[in-house]
HTML snippet that shows the backbone in 3Dmol.js (N, CA, C, O; Angstrom):
<script src="https://3Dmol.org/build/3Dmol-min.js"></script>
<div id="view" style="width:600px;height:400px;position:relative"></div>
<script>
const pdb = `
ATOM      1  N   MET A   1      29.363 -71.767  -1.687  1.00  0.00           N
ATOM      2  CA  MET A   1      30.314 -70.864  -1.060  1.00  0.00           C
ATOM      3  C   MET A   1      30.867 -69.916  -2.121  1.00  0.00           C
ATOM      4  O   MET A   1      31.215 -70.365  -3.213  1.00  0.00           O
ATOM      5  N   PRO A   2      30.958 -68.612  -1.829  1.00  0.00           N
ATOM      6  CA  PRO A   2      31.482 -67.663  -2.806  1.00  0.00           C
ATOM      7  C   PRO A   2      32.968 -67.914  -3.083  1.00  0.00           C
ATOM      8  O   PRO A   2      33.718 -68.333  -2.201  1.00  0.00           O
ATOM      9  N   ARG A   3      33.365 -67.651  -4.306  1.00  0.00           N
ATOM     10  CA  ARG A   3      34.766 -67.832  -4.698  1.00  0.00           C
ATOM     11  C   ARG A   3      35.566 -66.570  -4.407  1.00  0.00           C
ATOM     12  O   ARG A   3      35.029 -65.466  -4.504  1.00  0.00           O
ATOM     13  N   PRO A   4      36.849 -66.714  -4.051  1.00  0.00           N
ATOM     14  CA  PRO A   4      37.702 -65.535  -3.845  1.00  0.00           C
ATOM     15  C   PRO A   4      37.860 -64.758  -5.161  1.00  0.00           C
ATOM     16  O   PRO A   4      37.772 -65.336  -6.244  1.00  0.00           O
ATOM     17  N   ILE A   5      38.087 -63.476  -5.058  1.00  0.00           N
ATOM     18  CA  ILE A   5      38.237 -62.613  -6.231  1.00  0.00           C
ATOM     19  C   ILE A   5      39.709 -62.594  -6.643  1.00  0.00           C
ATOM     20  O   ILE A   5      40.579 -62.245  -5.846  1.00  0.00           O
ATOM     21  N   ARG A   6      39.981 -62.974  -7.900  1.00  0.00           N
ATOM     22  CA  ARG A   6      41.352 -62.978  -8.430  1.00  0.00           C
ATOM     23  C   ARG A   6      41.907 -61.568  -8.475  1.00  0.00           C
ATOM     24  O   ARG A   6      41.170 -60.604  -8.681  1.00  0.00           O
ATOM     25  N   ALA A   7      43.205 -61.456  -8.283  1.00  0.00           N
ATOM     26  CA  ALA A   7      43.886 -60.168  -8.347  1.00  0.00           C
ATOM     27  C   ALA A   7      44.226 -59.858  -9.801  1.00  0.00           C
ATOM     28  O   ALA A   7      45.268 -60.271 -10.311  1.00  0.00           O
ATOM     29  N   THR A   8      43.340 -59.132 -10.453  1.00  0.00           N
ATOM     30  CA  THR A   8      43.563 -58.640 -11.814  1.00  0.00           C
ATOM     31  C   THR A   8      43.524 -57.120 -11.759  1.00  0.00           C
ATOM     32  O   THR A   8      43.031 -56.550 -10.785  1.00  0.00           O
ATOM     33  N   ILE A   9      44.030 -56.462 -12.778  1.00  0.00           N
ATOM     34  CA  ILE A   9      43.985 -54.999 -12.804  1.00  0.00           C
ATOM     35  C   ILE A   9      42.545 -54.517 -12.680  1.00  0.00           C
ATOM     36  O   ILE A   9      42.263 -53.578 -11.936  1.00  0.00           O
ATOM     37  N   GLU A  10      41.648 -55.150 -13.397  1.00  0.00           N
ATOM     38  CA  GLU A  10      40.240 -54.756 -13.358  1.00  0.00           C
ATOM     39  C   GLU A  10      39.677 -54.839 -11.930  1.00  0.00           C
ATOM     40  O   GLU A  10      38.987 -53.925 -11.478  1.00  0.00           O
ATOM     41  N   ASN A  11      39.975 -55.934 -11.227  1.00  0.00           N
ATOM     42  CA  ASN A  11      39.476 -56.092  -9.864  1.00  0.00           C
ATOM     43  C   ASN A  11      40.184 -55.181  -8.873  1.00  0.00           C
ATOM     44  O   ASN A  11      39.567 -54.713  -7.916  1.00  0.00           O
ATOM     45  N   VAL A  12      41.478 -54.920  -9.088  1.00  0.00           N
ATOM     46  CA  VAL A  12      42.203 -53.989  -8.224  1.00  0.00           C
ATOM     47  C   VAL A  12      41.589 -52.597  -8.350  1.00  0.00           C
ATOM     48  O   VAL A  12      41.422 -51.902  -7.348  1.00  0.00           O
ATOM     49  N   LYS A  13      41.253 -52.188  -9.571  1.00  0.00           N
ATOM     50  CA  LYS A  13      40.618 -50.883  -9.761  1.00  0.00           C
ATOM     51  C   LYS A  13      39.238 -50.839  -9.111  1.00  0.00           C
ATOM     52  O   LYS A  13      38.820 -49.798  -8.603  1.00  0.00           O
ATOM     53  N   LYS A  14      38.537 -51.960  -9.126  1.00  0.00           N
ATOM     54  CA  LYS A  14      37.184 -52.018  -8.580  1.00  0.00           C
ATOM     55  C   LYS A  14      37.163 -52.081  -7.043  1.00  0.00           C
ATOM     56  O   LYS A  14      36.343 -51.414  -6.412  1.00  0.00           O
ATOM     57  N   TYR A  15      38.053 -52.874  -6.441  1.00  0.00           N
ATOM     58  CA  TYR A  15      38.019 -53.115  -4.998  1.00  0.00           C
ATOM     59  C   TYR A  15      39.187 -52.513  -4.221  1.00  0.00           C
ATOM     60  O   TYR A  15      39.106 -52.396  -2.998  1.00  0.00           O
ATOM     61  N   GLY A  16      40.264 -52.131  -4.894  1.00  0.00           N
ATOM     62  CA  GLY A  16      41.489 -51.709  -4.219  1.00  0.00           C
ATOM     63  C   GLY A  16      41.408 -50.425  -3.425  1.00  0.00           C
ATOM     64  O   GLY A  16      42.270 -50.170  -2.584  1.00  0.00           O
ATOM     65  N   LYS A  17      40.400 -49.611  -3.667  1.00  0.00           N
ATOM     66  CA  LYS A  17      40.279 -48.353  -2.925  1.00  0.00           C
ATOM     67  C   LYS A  17      39.595 -48.549  -1.574  1.00  0.00           C
ATOM     68  O   LYS A  17      39.553 -47.626  -0.761  1.00  0.00           O
ATOM     69  N   GLN A  18      39.065 -49.736  -1.333  1.00  0.00           N
ATOM     70  CA  GLN A  18      38.433 -50.012  -0.039  1.00  0.00           C
ATOM     71  C   GLN A  18      39.513 -50.151   1.026  1.00  0.00           C
ATOM     72  O   GLN A  18      40.627 -50.589   0.738  1.00  0.00           O
ATOM     73  N   ARG A  19      39.189 -49.789   2.220  1.00  0.00           N
ATOM     74  CA  ARG A  19      40.158 -49.781   3.318  1.00  0.00           C
ATOM     75  C   ARG A  19      40.698 -51.184   3.615  1.00  0.00           C
ATOM     76  O   ARG A  19      39.933 -52.130   3.805  1.00  0.00           O
ATOM     77  N   GLY A  20      42.007 -51.296   3.651  1.00  0.00           N
ATOM     78  CA  GLY A  20      42.667 -52.517   4.083  1.00  0.00           C
ATOM     79  C   GLY A  20      42.813 -53.626   3.057  1.00  0.00           C
ATOM     80  O   GLY A  20      43.347 -54.685   3.387  1.00  0.00           O
ATOM     81  N   VAL A  21      42.358 -53.424   1.820  1.00  0.00           N
ATOM     82  CA  VAL A  21      42.414 -54.483   0.812  1.00  0.00           C
ATOM     83  C   VAL A  21      43.854 -54.683   0.335  1.00  0.00           C
ATOM     84  O   VAL A  21      44.565 -53.721   0.045  1.00  0.00           O
ATOM     85  N   VAL A  22      44.269 -55.945   0.259  1.00  0.00           N
ATOM     86  CA  VAL A  22      45.594 -56.309  -0.238  1.00  0.00           C
ATOM     87  C   VAL A  22      45.455 -57.442  -1.251  1.00  0.00           C
ATOM     88  O   VAL A  22      44.418 -58.101  -1.329  1.00  0.00           O
ATOM     89  N   MET A  23      46.511 -57.654  -2.019  1.00  0.00           N
ATOM     90  CA  MET A  23      46.616 -58.854  -2.852  1.00  0.00           C
ATOM     91  C   MET A  23      47.387 -59.863  -2.017  1.00  0.00           C
ATOM     92  O   MET A  23      48.380 -59.516  -1.378  1.00  0.00           O
ATOM     93  N   TYR A  24      46.933 -61.115  -2.022  1.00  0.00           N
ATOM     94  CA  TYR A  24      47.625 -62.129  -1.242  1.00  0.00           C
ATOM     95  C   TYR A  24      47.661 -63.452  -2.013  1.00  0.00           C
ATOM     96  O   TYR A  24      46.832 -63.707  -2.887  1.00  0.00           O
ATOM     97  N   CYS A  25      48.627 -64.269  -1.670  1.00  0.00           N
ATOM     98  CA  CYS A  25      48.755 -65.593  -2.265  1.00  0.00           C
ATOM     99  C   CYS A  25      48.613 -66.614  -1.143  1.00  0.00           C
ATOM    100  O   CYS A  25      49.486 -66.696  -0.279  1.00  0.00           O
ATOM    101  N   PRO A  26      47.529 -67.396  -1.135  1.00  0.00           N
ATOM    102  CA  PRO A  26      47.356 -68.370  -0.064  1.00  0.00           C
ATOM    103  C   PRO A  26      48.427 -69.471  -0.054  1.00  0.00           C
ATOM    104  O   PRO A  26      48.690 -70.069   0.990  1.00  0.00           O
ATOM    105  N   ARG A  27      49.035 -69.733  -1.193  1.00  0.00           N
ATOM    106  CA  ARG A  27      50.044 -70.786  -1.273  1.00  0.00           C
ATOM    107  C   ARG A  27      51.372 -70.351  -0.662  1.00  0.00           C
ATOM    108  O   ARG A  27      52.017 -71.133   0.038  1.00  0.00           O
ATOM    109  N   THR A  28      51.791 -69.096  -0.922  1.00  0.00           N
ATOM    110  CA  THR A  28      53.107 -68.641  -0.471  1.00  0.00           C
ATOM    111  C   THR A  28      53.058 -67.672   0.701  1.00  0.00           C
ATOM    112  O   THR A  28      54.079 -67.437   1.347  1.00  0.00           O
ATOM    113  N   GLY A  29      51.887 -67.103   0.988  1.00  0.00           N
ATOM    114  CA  GLY A  29      51.766 -66.133   2.072  1.00  0.00           C
ATOM    115  C   GLY A  29      52.150 -64.714   1.686  1.00  0.00           C
ATOM    116  O   GLY A  29      52.136 -63.822   2.535  1.00  0.00           O
ATOM    117  N   GLU A  30      52.491 -64.489   0.431  1.00  0.00           N
ATOM    118  CA  GLU A  30      52.863 -63.141  -0.021  1.00  0.00           C
ATOM    119  C   GLU A  30      51.677 -62.189   0.099  1.00  0.00           C
ATOM    120  O   GLU A  30      50.528 -62.584  -0.098  1.00  0.00           O
ATOM    121  N   GLN A  31      51.974 -60.920   0.429  1.00  0.00           N
ATOM    122  CA  GLN A  31      50.970 -59.865   0.451  1.00  0.00           C
ATOM    123  C   GLN A  31      51.554 -58.624  -0.204  1.00  0.00           C
ATOM    124  O   GLN A  31      52.707 -58.262   0.030  1.00  0.00           O
ATOM    125  N   TYR A  32      50.739 -57.979  -1.029  1.00  0.00           N
ATOM    126  CA  TYR A  32      51.156 -56.754  -1.706  1.00  0.00           C
ATOM    127  C   TYR A  32      50.023 -55.747  -1.689  1.00  0.00           C
ATOM    128  O   TYR A  32      48.858 -56.103  -1.511  1.00  0.00           O
ATOM    129  N   SER A  33      50.375 -54.507  -1.873  1.00  0.00           N
ATOM    130  CA  SER A  33      49.393 -53.431  -1.963  1.00  0.00           C
ATOM    131  C   SER A  33      48.387 -53.719  -3.073  1.00  0.00           C
ATOM    132  O   SER A  33      48.736 -54.279  -4.112  1.00  0.00           O
ATOM    133  N   ALA A  34      47.127 -53.326  -2.839  1.00  0.00           N
ATOM    134  CA  ALA A  34      46.108 -53.436  -3.888  1.00  0.00           C
ATOM    135  C   ALA A  34      45.629 -52.043  -4.285  1.00  0.00           C
ATOM    136  O   ALA A  34      44.539 -51.895  -4.838  1.00  0.00           O
ATOM    137  N   THR A  35      46.438 -51.020  -4.004  1.00  0.00           N
ATOM    138  CA  THR A  35      46.093 -49.656  -4.369  1.00  0.00           C
ATOM    139  C   THR A  35      46.218 -49.496  -5.877  1.00  0.00           C
ATOM    140  O   THR A  35      47.301 -49.698  -6.426  1.00  0.00           O
ATOM    141  N   PRO A  36      45.126 -49.134  -6.563  1.00  0.00           N
ATOM    142  CA  PRO A  36      45.154 -49.053  -8.030  1.00  0.00           C
ATOM    143  C   PRO A  36      46.257 -48.157  -8.593  1.00  0.00           C
ATOM    144  O   PRO A  36      46.831 -48.462  -9.638  1.00  0.00           O
ATOM    145  N   GLY A  37      46.550 -47.067  -7.913  1.00  0.00           N
ATOM    146  CA  GLY A  37      47.576 -46.136  -8.401  1.00  0.00           C
ATOM    147  C   GLY A  37      48.975 -46.727  -8.437  1.00  0.00           C
ATOM    148  O   GLY A  37      49.838 -46.235  -9.163  1.00  0.00           O
ATOM    149  N   ASP A  38      49.209 -47.774  -7.664  1.00  0.00           N
ATOM    150  CA  ASP A  38      50.525 -48.419  -7.649  1.00  0.00           C
ATOM    151  C   ASP A  38      50.803 -49.176  -8.948  1.00  0.00           C
ATOM    152  O   ASP A  38      51.952 -49.496  -9.254  1.00  0.00           O
ATOM    153  N   TYR A  39      49.747 -49.457  -9.707  1.00  0.00           N
ATOM    154  CA  TYR A  39      49.892 -50.293 -10.904  1.00  0.00           C
ATOM    155  C   TYR A  39      49.358 -49.597 -12.157  1.00  0.00           C
ATOM    156  O   TYR A  39      48.843 -50.246 -13.067  1.00  0.00           O
ATOM    157  N   PHE A  40      49.488 -48.270 -12.193  1.00  0.00           N
ATOM    158  CA  PHE A  40      48.911 -47.498 -13.310  1.00  0.00           C
ATOM    159  C   PHE A  40      49.530 -47.845 -14.660  1.00  0.00           C
ATOM    160  O   PHE A  40      48.920 -47.568 -15.692  1.00  0.00           O
ATOM    161  N   MET A  41      50.704 -48.433 -14.688  1.00  0.00           N
ATOM    162  CA  MET A  41      51.344 -48.773 -15.960  1.00  0.00           C
ATOM    163  C   MET A  41      51.096 -50.223 -16.387  1.00  0.00           C
ATOM    164  O   MET A  41      51.556 -50.643 -17.449  1.00  0.00           O
ATOM    165  N   ALA A  42      50.387 -50.973 -15.583  1.00  0.00           N
ATOM    166  CA  ALA A  42      50.118 -52.384 -15.919  1.00  0.00           C
ATOM    167  C   ALA A  42      49.114 -52.465 -17.065  1.00  0.00           C
ATOM    168  O   ALA A  42      48.211 -51.632 -17.149  1.00  0.00           O
ATOM    169  N   PRO A  43      49.255 -53.450 -17.946  1.00  0.00           N
ATOM    170  CA  PRO A  43      48.312 -53.612 -19.054  1.00  0.00           C
ATOM    171  C   PRO A  43      46.906 -53.925 -18.536  1.00  0.00           C
ATOM    172  O   PRO A  43      46.770 -54.501 -17.456  1.00  0.00           O
ATOM    173  N   PRO A  44      45.863 -53.559 -19.277  1.00  0.00           N
ATOM    174  CA  PRO A  44      44.474 -53.736 -18.825  1.00  0.00           C
ATOM    175  C   PRO A  44      44.080 -55.171 -18.482  1.00  0.00           C
ATOM    176  O   PRO A  44      43.196 -55.372 -17.649  1.00  0.00           O
ATOM    177  N   LYS A  45      44.698 -56.159 -19.088  1.00  0.00           N
ATOM    178  CA  LYS A  45      44.332 -57.569 -18.849  1.00  0.00           C
ATOM    179  C   LYS A  45      45.296 -58.278 -17.885  1.00  0.00           C
ATOM    180  O   LYS A  45      45.257 -59.503 -17.760  1.00  0.00           O
ATOM    181  N   HIS A  46      46.155 -57.514 -17.207  1.00  0.00           N
ATOM    182  CA  HIS A  46      47.176 -58.108 -16.333  1.00  0.00           C
ATOM    183  C   HIS A  46      46.545 -58.900 -15.180  1.00  0.00           C
ATOM    184  O   HIS A  46      45.589 -58.447 -14.550  1.00  0.00           O
ATOM    185  N   VAL A  47      47.098 -60.090 -14.918  1.00  0.00           N
ATOM    186  CA  VAL A  47      46.698 -60.932 -13.787  1.00  0.00           C
ATOM    187  C   VAL A  47      47.915 -61.048 -12.871  1.00  0.00           C
ATOM    188  O   VAL A  47      48.997 -61.428 -13.319  1.00  0.00           O
ATOM    189  N   PHE A  48      47.739 -60.722 -11.596  1.00  0.00           N
ATOM    190  CA  PHE A  48      48.857 -60.767 -10.655  1.00  0.00           C
ATOM    191  C   PHE A  48      49.100 -62.193 -10.187  1.00  0.00           C
ATOM    192  O   PHE A  48      48.167 -62.945  -9.906  1.00  0.00           O
ATOM    193  N   LYS A  49      50.388 -62.544 -10.112  1.00  0.00           N
ATOM    194  CA  LYS A  49      50.791 -63.877  -9.667  1.00  0.00           C
ATOM    195  C   LYS A  49      51.927 -63.748  -8.678  1.00  0.00           C
ATOM    196  O   LYS A  49      52.730 -62.819  -8.761  1.00  0.00           O
ATOM    197  N   GLY A  50      51.994 -64.675  -7.747  1.00  0.00           N
ATOM    198  CA  GLY A  50      53.059 -64.694  -6.756  1.00  0.00           C
ATOM    199  C   GLY A  50      54.251 -65.473  -7.269  1.00  0.00           C
ATOM    200  O   GLY A  50      54.370 -65.757  -8.461  1.00  0.00           O
ATOM    201  N   ARG A  51      55.128 -65.809  -6.343  1.00  0.00           N
ATOM    202  CA  ARG A  51      56.315 -66.593  -6.688  1.00  0.00           C
ATOM    203  C   ARG A  51      55.929 -67.902  -7.351  1.00  0.00           C
ATOM    204  O   ARG A  51      54.997 -68.572  -6.906  1.00  0.00           O
ATOM    205  N   GLY A  52      56.612 -68.263  -8.375  1.00  0.00           N
ATOM    206  CA  GLY A  52      56.353 -69.518  -9.064  1.00  0.00           C
ATOM    207  C   GLY A  52      55.040 -69.546  -9.826  1.00  0.00           C
ATOM    208  O   GLY A  52      54.566 -70.617 -10.207  1.00  0.00           O
ATOM    209  N   GLY A  53      54.447 -68.379 -10.052  1.00  0.00           N
ATOM    210  CA  GLY A  53      53.213 -68.316 -10.831  1.00  0.00           C
ATOM    211  C   GLY A  53      51.948 -68.644 -10.050  1.00  0.00           C
ATOM    212  O   GLY A  53      50.898 -68.884 -10.645  1.00  0.00           O
ATOM    213  N   ALA A  54      52.037 -68.657  -8.724  1.00  0.00           N
ATOM    214  CA  ALA A  54      50.863 -68.961  -7.897  1.00  0.00           C
ATOM    215  C   ALA A  54      49.826 -67.839  -8.010  1.00  0.00           C
ATOM    216  O   ALA A  54      50.181 -66.661  -8.050  1.00  0.00           O
ATOM    217  N   ALA A  55      48.564 -68.206  -8.060  1.00  0.00           N
ATOM    218  CA  ALA A  55      47.474 -67.235  -8.186  1.00  0.00           C
ATOM    219  C   ALA A  55      47.406 -66.323  -6.968  1.00  0.00           C
ATOM    220  O   ALA A  55      47.618 -66.761  -5.837  1.00  0.00           O
ATOM    221  N   MET A  56      47.107 -65.039  -7.215  1.00  0.00           N
ATOM    222  CA  MET A  56      46.913 -64.072  -6.138  1.00  0.00           C
ATOM    223  C   MET A  56      45.452 -63.647  -6.134  1.00  0.00           C
ATOM    224  O   MET A  56      44.788 -63.625  -7.171  1.00  0.00           O
ATOM    225  N   TYR A  57      44.971 -63.311  -4.944  1.00  0.00           N
ATOM    226  CA  TYR A  57      43.574 -62.931  -4.733  1.00  0.00           C
ATOM    227  C   TYR A  57      43.505 -61.636  -3.932  1.00  0.00           C
ATOM    228  O   TYR A  57      44.515 -61.175  -3.400  1.00  0.00           O
ATOM    229  N   LEU A  58      42.315 -61.052  -3.847  1.00  0.00           N
ATOM    230  CA  LEU A  58      42.112 -59.851  -3.049  1.00  0.00           C
ATOM    231  C   LEU A  58      41.501 -60.241  -1.707  1.00  0.00           C
ATOM    232  O   LEU A  58      40.673 -61.148  -1.628  1.00  0.00           O
ATOM    233  N   GLY A  59      41.919 -59.547  -0.663  1.00  0.00           N
ATOM    234  CA  GLY A  59      41.374 -59.822   0.658  1.00  0.00           C
ATOM    235  C   GLY A  59      41.768 -58.751   1.650  1.00  0.00           C
ATOM    236  O   GLY A  59      42.497 -57.817   1.316  1.00  0.00           O
ATOM    237  N   VAL A  60      41.284 -58.890   2.872  1.00  0.00           N
ATOM    238  CA  VAL A  60      41.605 -57.983   3.965  1.00  0.00           C
ATOM    239  C   VAL A  60      42.249 -58.817   5.066  1.00  0.00           C
ATOM    240  O   VAL A  60      41.630 -59.760   5.560  1.00  0.00           O
ATOM    241  N   PRO A  61      43.481 -58.491   5.463  1.00  0.00           N
ATOM    242  CA  PRO A  61      44.139 -59.264   6.515  1.00  0.00           C
ATOM    243  C   PRO A  61      43.333 -59.224   7.815  1.00  0.00           C
ATOM    244  O   PRO A  61      42.713 -58.214   8.148  1.00  0.00           O
ATOM    245  N   PHE A  62      43.356 -60.324   8.528  1.00  0.00           N
ATOM    246  CA  PHE A  62      42.643 -60.457   9.785  1.00  0.00           C
ATOM    247  C   PHE A  62      43.558 -61.190  10.750  1.00  0.00           C
ATOM    248  O   PHE A  62      44.280 -62.109  10.364  1.00  0.00           O
ATOM    249  N   SER A  63      43.523 -60.781  11.990  1.00  0.00           N
ATOM    250  CA  SER A  63      44.427 -61.381  12.976  1.00  0.00           C
ATOM    251  C   SER A  63      44.099 -62.838  13.262  1.00  0.00           C
ATOM    252  O   SER A  63      44.959 -63.587  13.723  1.00  0.00           O
ATOM    253  N   GLY A  64      42.876 -63.243  12.995  1.00  0.00           N
ATOM    254  CA  GLY A  64      42.510 -64.625  13.220  1.00  0.00           C
ATOM    255  C   GLY A  64      42.003 -64.922  14.619  1.00  0.00           C
ATOM    256  O   GLY A  64      41.727 -66.079  14.935  1.00  0.00           O
ATOM    257  N   ILE A  65      41.873 -63.900  15.472  1.00  0.00           N
ATOM    258  CA  ILE A  65      41.362 -64.119  16.826  1.00  0.00           C
ATOM    259  C   ILE A  65      39.942 -63.585  16.900  1.00  0.00           C
ATOM    260  O   ILE A  65      39.690 -62.411  16.630  1.00  0.00           O
ATOM    261  N   GLN A  66      39.036 -64.447  17.264  1.00  0.00           N
ATOM    262  CA  GLN A  66      37.636 -64.064  17.430  1.00  0.00           C
ATOM    263  C   GLN A  66      37.386 -63.855  18.922  1.00  0.00           C
ATOM    264  O   GLN A  66      37.615 -64.777  19.705  1.00  0.00           O
ATOM    265  N   PRO A  67      36.924 -62.673  19.343  1.00  0.00           N
ATOM    266  CA  PRO A  67      36.686 -62.464  20.771  1.00  0.00           C
ATOM    267  C   PRO A  67      35.566 -63.359  21.300  1.00  0.00           C
ATOM    268  O   PRO A  67      34.605 -63.660  20.592  1.00  0.00           O
ATOM    269  N   ILE A  68      35.705 -63.767  22.534  1.00  0.00           N
ATOM    270  CA  ILE A  68      34.673 -64.551  23.192  1.00  0.00           C
ATOM    271  C   ILE A  68      33.674 -63.575  23.791  1.00  0.00           C
ATOM    272  O   ILE A  68      34.067 -62.592  24.420  1.00  0.00           O
ATOM    273  N   THR A  69      32.408 -63.831  23.604  1.00  0.00           N
ATOM    274  CA  THR A  69      31.386 -62.946  24.142  1.00  0.00           C
ATOM    275  C   THR A  69      30.524 -63.700  25.142  1.00  0.00           C
ATOM    276  O   THR A  69      30.442 -64.928  25.110  1.00  0.00           O
ATOM    277  N   GLY A  70      29.896 -62.967  26.011  1.00  0.00           N
ATOM    278  CA  GLY A  70      29.006 -63.576  26.992  1.00  0.00           C
ATOM    279  C   GLY A  70      29.463 -63.270  28.408  1.00  0.00           C
ATOM    280  O   GLY A  70      30.460 -62.578  28.617  1.00  0.00           O
ATOM    281  N   ALA A  71      28.735 -63.785  29.364  1.00  0.00           N
ATOM    282  CA  ALA A  71      29.034 -63.551  30.776  1.00  0.00           C
ATOM    283  C   ALA A  71      30.327 -64.253  31.164  1.00  0.00           C
ATOM    284  O   ALA A  71      30.561 -65.396  30.771  1.00  0.00           O
ATOM    285  N   THR A  72      31.170 -63.563  31.938  1.00  0.00           N
ATOM    286  CA  THR A  72      32.424 -64.161  32.389  1.00  0.00           C
ATOM    287  C   THR A  72      32.472 -64.353  33.883  1.00  0.00           C
ATOM    288  O   THR A  72      33.303 -65.113  34.382  1.00  0.00           O
ATOM    289  N   LYS A  73      31.591 -63.676  34.616  1.00  0.00           N
ATOM    290  CA  LYS A  73      31.582 -63.805  36.079  1.00  0.00           C
ATOM    291  C   LYS A  73      30.328 -64.548  36.518  1.00  0.00           C
ATOM    292  O   LYS A  73      29.254 -64.386  35.939  1.00  0.00           O
ATOM    293  N   LYS A  74      30.490 -65.370  37.562  1.00  0.00           N
ATOM    294  CA  LYS A  74      29.330 -66.025  38.148  1.00  0.00           C
ATOM    295  C   LYS A  74      28.744 -65.086  39.196  1.00  0.00           C
ATOM    296  O   LYS A  74      29.474 -64.385  39.897  1.00  0.00           O
ATOM    297  N   LYS A  75      27.431 -65.083  39.292  1.00  0.00           N
ATOM    298  CA  LYS A  75      26.785 -64.265  40.325  1.00  0.00           C
ATOM    299  C   LYS A  75      26.967 -64.933  41.667  1.00  0.00           C
ATOM    300  O   LYS A  75      26.883 -66.156  41.785  1.00  0.00           O
ATOM    301  N   ARG A  76      27.220 -64.115  42.688  1.00  0.00           N
ATOM    302  CA  ARG A  76      27.365 -64.635  44.047  1.00  0.00           C
ATOM    303  C   ARG A  76      25.990 -64.826  44.662  1.00  0.00           C
ATOM    304  O   ARG A  76      25.084 -64.021  44.448  1.00  0.00           O
ATOM    305  N   SER A  77      25.846 -65.887  45.419  1.00  0.00           N
ATOM    306  CA  SER A  77      24.551 -66.157  46.052  1.00  0.00           C
ATOM    307  C   SER A  77      24.405 -65.421  47.349  1.00  0.00           C
ATOM    308  O   SER A  77      23.374 -65.537  48.011  1.00  0.00           O
TER     309      SER A  77
END
`;
const viewer = $3Dmol.createViewer("view");
viewer.addModel(pdb, "pdb");
viewer.setStyle({}, {cartoon: {color: "spectrum"}});
viewer.zoomTo();
viewer.render();
</script>
């Protein structure tokens, strides 16, 4: 299984321009912008952390609802 991408300045610059990408912390639920321009003053080796030093990762928020597909009506005889 692929590993989540850590929220570092290098990765924010690489992936942050894609639509909908945010930094998130799975432990605390925090979400922050991953737009590279928001962090132009951060040092090159900076690693983003949430409250209490929890690791942050890059991701795209999803509502969590998967639509059901297929036939919904029965044919009448």
